[in-house]
C-alpha positions in Angstrom: -7.0 139.9 155.8 -9.2 138.6 158.6 -7.8 136.5 161.4 -9.9 133.6 162.3 -10.0 130.0 164.0 -11.6 126.8 163.0 -12.8 125.0 166.1 -13.8 121.5 167.4 -12.7 119.7 164.1 -10.7 116.5 163.7 -7.5 117.7 161.9 -6.0 115.3 159.5 -2.7 116.4 157.9 -1.1 113.3 156.3 2.1 115.3 155.5 2.7 116.0 159.4 1.1 112.6 160.3 -1.3 114.7 162.5 -4.7 113.1 163.4 -6.3 115.0 166.4 -8.9 117.5 167.4 -7.1 120.8 167.6 -8.0 124.4 166.7 -6.5 125.9 163.5 -5.6 129.5 163.8 -5.4 131.5 160.5 -4.0 135.0 159.7 -2.9 136.7 156.7 -4.0 133.8 154.5 -1.7 131.4 156.2 -1.7 128.7 158.9 -0.6 130.6 162.1 -1.0 127.9 164.8 -2.5 124.6 165.5 -3.8 124.1 169.1 -3.0 127.1 171.5 -3.3 130.5 169.8 -0.3 132.9 170.0 -0.6 135.5 172.9 -1.1 138.4 170.3 -3.6 136.5 168.3 -7.3 137.6 168.3 -9.9 135.6 166.2 -12.3 138.1 164.5 -14.6 135.2 163.9 -14.7 131.4 163.9 -15.9 128.4 162.1 -17.4 125.6 164.2 -16.3 122.3 162.7 -17.8 120.0 165.4 -18.3 116.4 164.0 -16.2 117.4 160.8 -12.7 116.7 159.4 -10.3 119.5 158.6 -7.6 118.6 156.0 -5.4 120.3 153.5 -7.2 121.2 150.2 -7.2 118.4 147.7 -4.7 118.5 144.8 -6.0 116.9 141.5 -3.2 115.9 139.1 -5.6 116.0 136.0 -8.3 118.3 135.3 -9.6 119.5 132.0 -10.9 122.9 132.3 -12.0 123.0 128.6 -11.0 126.6 128.3 -9.8 127.8 125.9 -11.3 125.9 123.0 -14.3 123.9 124.3 -16.3 126.3 126.4 -19.5 124.3 125.6 -18.2 121.6 127.8 -16.8 123.8 130.7 -14.9 127.0 131.4 -12.2 128.0 133.9 -14.9 129.6 135.9 -17.3 126.7 136.0 -14.6 124.1 136.6 -12.4 125.8 139.2 -15.6 126.8 141.1 -16.8 123.2 140.8 -13.3 122.1 142.1 -13.5 124.5 145.1 -17.1 123.1 145.9 -15.5 119.7 146.1 -12.7 120.6 148.5 -10.1 120.7 145.6 -7.9 123.8 145.9 -5.1 122.9 143.4 -5.6 121.6 139.9 -3.1 120.5 137.2 -4.3 121.3 133.6 -2.9 119.0 130.8 -1.8 121.0 127.6 -4.4 119.6 125.3 -6.6 122.9 125.2 -7.3 124.9 122.1 -4.9 126.4 121.4 -2.4 124.0 122.9 -0.2 125.0 125.8 3.0 125.0 123.6 3.7 128.9 124.0 4.1 131.0 127.1 1.2 133.1 125.9 -1.4 130.4 126.3 0.0 129.2 129.6 -0.1 132.8 131.1 -3.6 133.3 129.6 -5.0 130.3 131.6 -3.2 131.3 134.8 -4.6 134.9 134.5 -8.0 134.0 133.9 -7.9 131.4 136.9 -6.4 134.2 139.1 -9.2 136.5 138.1 -11.8 133.9 139.1 -10.2 133.3 142.4 -11.2 129.7 143.0 -9.1 126.8 142.7 -5.3 127.4 141.9 -4.5 126.3 138.4 -1.1 124.9 137.4 -0.8 124.1 133.7 1.6 121.5 132.0 3.3 122.5 128.8 3.3 120.4 125.6 6.3 118.3 125.1 6.0 118.9 121.3 4.7 121.7 119.3 1.1 121.2 118.5 1.3 117.9 120.4 2.2 116.5 116.9 5.4 114.5 118.1 7.8 116.0 115.6 9.4 119.2 117.1 10.1 120.0 120.7 8.6 123.1 122.4 10.7 125.8 124.1 10.5 124.1 127.5 12.5 126.7 129.3 10.1 129.4 128.3 7.1 127.3 129.2 8.7 126.7 132.7 9.3 130.5 133.1 5.6 131.1 132.2 4.5 128.8 135.1 4.2 125.3 133.6 5.2 122.8 136.3 6.1 120.0 133.9 5.7 118.8 130.3 3.4 116.4 128.6 2.1 115.3 125.3 -1.3 114.5 126.8 -3.1 111.7 125.1 -1.0 112.0 121.9 1.8 109.4 121.7 5.2 110.3 120.4 5.7 107.6 117.9 9.2 108.8 117.0 11.4 107.1 119.5 14.3 109.5 118.7 12.1 112.6 118.9 10.8 111.3 122.4 14.3 110.7 123.7 15.4 114.2 122.8 12.2 115.5 124.5 13.1 113.6 127.7 16.7 114.8 127.6 15.6 118.3 127.0 13.2 118.3 129.8 15.8 116.8 132.2 18.2 119.7 131.3 15.5 122.2 132.5 14.8 120.0 135.7 11.2 119.4 134.5 9.0 116.5 135.2 7.5 114.7 132.3 3.9 113.6 132.6 3.2 110.6 130.7 0.1 108.7 129.7 1.3 105.5 128.3 -0.7 104.7 125.1 0.7 103.2 121.9 -0.1 105.0 118.9 -1.4 102.0 116.8 -2.5 99.2 119.1 -6.2 99.6 119.8 -6.4 103.0 118.1 -9.9 102.2 116.9 -11.2 100.6 120.2 -13.4 102.0 122.8 -13.2 99.4 125.7 -10.9 96.8 127.2 -10.2 94.0 124.8 -11.5 90.7 126.2 -14.4 88.4 126.5 -16.8 91.3 127.4 -15.9 93.5 124.3 -16.1 90.3 122.1 -19.7 89.6 123.5 -20.7 93.4 123.0 -19.4 93.5 119.6 -17.3 96.5 120.5 -13.5 97.2 119.2 -11.2 96.5 122.0 -8.0 98.3 123.5 -5.5 95.6 124.6 -3.5 95.8 127.8 -0.5 95.9 125.5 -1.4 99.3 124.3 -0.3 100.5 127.6 2.2 98.1 128.8 4.3 98.3 125.6 4.5 102.0 125.9 5.3 101.9 129.6 8.2 99.5 128.7 9.6 101.8 126.2 9.1 104.8 128.2 10.9 103.5 131.1 13.9 102.4 129.1 14.2 106.0 127.7 13.8 107.5 131.1 16.7 105.4 132.4 18.7 106.7 129.4 17.8 110.4 129.9 17.7 110.3 133.7 14.6 112.5 133.6 12.1 112.7 136.4 8.9 111.2 135.0 5.3 110.6 136.2 2.9 108.1 134.6 -0.7 109.3 134.8 -3.9 107.3 134.8 -2.2 103.7 135.1 -4.7 100.9 134.4 -2.9 97.6 134.2 -1.5 95.1 136.7 1.5 94.6 134.3 2.1 98.2 134.2 2.2 98.2 138.0 4.8 95.4 137.9 7.0 97.2 135.5 6.8 100.3 137.6 7.9 98.6 140.8 10.9 97.2 139.0 11.9 100.7 137.8 11.5 102.1 141.3 13.5 99.3 142.8 16.2 100.2 140.4 16.2 103.9 141.5 14.5 105.4 138.5 12.8 108.7 139.3 9.3 107.6 138.3 6.0 108.0 140.1 2.4 107.3 139.1 -1.3 108.0 139.7 -4.4 106.3 139.0 -7.9 107.7 138.0 -10.4 107.0 140.7 -12.9 105.4 138.5 -10.4 102.7 137.7 -10.5 101.6 141.5 -14.3 101.0 141.5 -15.3 100.1 138.0 -14.3 97.2 135.4 -15.2 96.4 131.9 -18.2 94.3 133.4 -19.9 97.9 134.0 -19.8 98.4 130.0 -22.3 95.6 129.7 -25.3 97.7 129.2 -23.5 100.1 126.8 -23.2 102.9 129.5 -21.6 105.6 127.6 -20.4 107.1 131.0 -18.0 104.1 131.2 -16.3 105.1 127.9 -13.0 106.3 129.1 -9.3 106.3 128.1 -7.4 104.1 129.2 -10.6 101.9 129.4 -11.9 100.2 132.4 -10.0 96.9 132.8 -10.4 93.7 134.4 -11.1 92.7 138.1 -7.5 91.6 138.2 -6.4 95.0 137.1 -8.5 96.9 139.6 -7.3 94.7 142.3 -3.7 95.2 141.4 -4.2 99.0 141.3 -5.6 99.1 144.8 -2.8 96.9 146.1 -0.2 99.2 144.2 -1.6 102.2 146.2 -1.2 100.4 149.6 2.4 99.6 148.7 3.2 103.2 147.5 4.1 102.0 143.8 1.1 104.4 142.9 1.3 107.4 145.1 -1.7 109.5 144.1 -5.3 109.4 142.8 -6.7 111.8 140.3 -10.2 112.6 139.2 -9.1 112.6 135.4 -11.9 115.2 135.1 -13.2 115.5 131.6 -16.5 117.4 131.5 -18.8 116.8 128.4 -22.1 118.4 127.1 -24.9 115.8 127.0 -24.7 115.4 123.2 -21.2 114.1 123.5 -22.6 111.0 125.3 -25.9 110.6 123.6 -24.8 108.2 120.9 -24.0 104.6 120.5 -21.1 103.7 122.8 -18.2 103.6 120.3 -19.2 106.9 118.8 -19.3 108.8 122.2 -16.4 111.0 123.5 -14.3 109.5 126.2 -14.1 110.9 129.8 -15.7 111.2 133.2 -16.7 114.3 135.1 -14.9 113.4 138.2 -14.6 116.3 140.6 -17.9 115.7 142.4 -17.0 112.1 143.3 -13.4 112.3 144.0 -13.5 113.0 147.9 -16.4 110.7 148.5 -14.9 107.8 146.6 -11.6 108.2 148.3 -13.4 108.0 151.7 -15.2 104.9 150.5 -11.8 103.4 149.2 -10.3 103.8 152.8 -13.1 101.8 154.1 -13.1 99.1 151.5 -9.3 98.7 151.7 -9.2 99.0 155.5 -6.4 101.7 155.3 -6.2 104.6 157.7 -8.0 107.8 156.6 -5.0 109.8 156.8 -3.2 107.5 154.3 -6.1 107.7 151.8 -6.3 111.6 152.2 -2.4 111.5 151.3 -3.3 110.2 148.0 -5.1 113.3 147.1 -3.3 116.0 149.2 0.4 115.7 150.1 1.5 113.1 147.6 0.1 114.8 144.5 1.6 118.0 145.7 4.9 116.4 146.1 4.7 115.1 142.4 3.8 118.5 141.0 6.6 120.2 143.4 4.2 122.8 144.7 3.9 124.1 148.2 0.4 122.6 148.8 -1.2 119.6 150.5 -0.2 120.3 154.1 -1.3 122.3 157.2 2.1 123.2 158.4 2.7 126.5 160.1 3.3 129.3 157.4 1.6 127.3 154.7 -1.0 128.9 152.6 -4.4 128.3 154.4 -5.8 126.0 151.5 -8.2 123.9 153.6 -11.1 121.3 153.0 -13.7 120.8 155.8 -16.0 118.0 155.2 -18.6 116.0 157.1 -17.5 112.3 156.8 -21.0 110.9 157.8 -23.2 112.9 155.5 -25.0 110.6 153.1 -26.0 111.8 149.7 -26.9 110.4 146.3 -25.0 111.7 143.2 -27.4 113.2 140.8 -27.0 115.5 137.8 -28.8 118.3 139.6 -26.3 118.2 142.6 -23.2 118.2 140.6 -21.1 121.3 140.6 -19.3 120.8 137.2 -20.9 121.8 133.9 -20.4 118.1 133.0 -22.8 115.6 134.3 -21.1 112.6 132.6 -20.4 110.4 135.4 -20.7 106.5 135.8 -21.4 107.1 139.5 -24.8 108.8 138.9 -27.3 107.2 141.2 -24.6 105.9 143.7 -25.0 106.7 147.3 -21.9 108.4 148.8 -20.6 109.5 152.0 -18.7 112.7 152.9 -19.9 116.2 152.0 -17.6 119.4 151.8 -19.0 122.1 153.9 -16.2 124.7 153.6 -13.3 125.3 151.2 -10.7 127.8 152.0 -8.1 129.3 149.6 -5.3 131.5 151.0 -7.7 131.9 154.0 -10.5 133.1 152.2 -13.8 131.0 152.3 -14.6 130.3 148.6 -17.3 127.7 149.3 -19.8 127.0 151.9 -22.3 124.1 151.8 -26.0 125.2 152.2 
């Protein structure tokens, strides 16, 4: 493999608390040195990153690749290529594919296809229960051996509390993290947006906060009982944040992330029946949004995900409550994180940690860092580049974004995976 250097860029590595203009030297697909090159190193070529930021490749905790089973919405090729084009070098794939990731064969198939494509690295989650049906446990040990980093029942609640308890205990025996999306199986099951004054005015069935908070409370009690390591994905409510803080203060091994659209949009954005704002969990109130931002500052929520769910146009071209939920979030993840850093007045290094080192720690993977010897998974971006999000500039097959038309800052110019340039802008 070629040896090369990245020159004149501002290197931000949240894991190493590094923020400085230094040269990055790469050899054999790994970070060889930062700053002065070793005496025996010769760069075969260079990248001039003047005026740009060099950071670890982004790590996304929730990306639906749609393959296998829904290739009309996206494929492993299209969505990993899109991720790489957006500076995302590692993605975590939930188990609700078709077939479901409840056998080693499906987990291995997805990884083999991703490796063949050679774009973003794909880390699958295995199903907690067979068929995500919530009745029989999967062979979690076999799924772990097949490359699954954790277990999840995706969007399907496990209504039987005894089954759920055994699932958590079984995952704990295999030292697996359980990834949870808190959602009661009955409350608001016919809803399509946050229950409140706006849903009443629009005549849309609502999903109450209790649909999330009741499930968070139950999950935390069982987590304490089983002593499993657990991660709550896509938290949306202020009360959920309060319960998570109490659990963390008690020493429970629980972490959480938030979908990036929950940090910018509220139920008010549904007022014109914009189907791109149909998401699960739903966009909540301004109070909830403010609480989620504060939880990031305090470290109660440690990561931001895109919650990428690409759809074909027909899936969003119906009356609001009949459309499919989900946002195509890869293209807007980094620009919105940069905007968040400005609006919240937090250091850029801290904001980037929410999409690099912190999600990598949650997944337990060697990523999100530019330490010496680490794989050269790198994102280089121009923080001052201004552009408008339009369907024709999106890299994903899905163009279902509530941020269409927004002017954003930050454009990825190069993405490297294992020292190989997989994307160059222009």
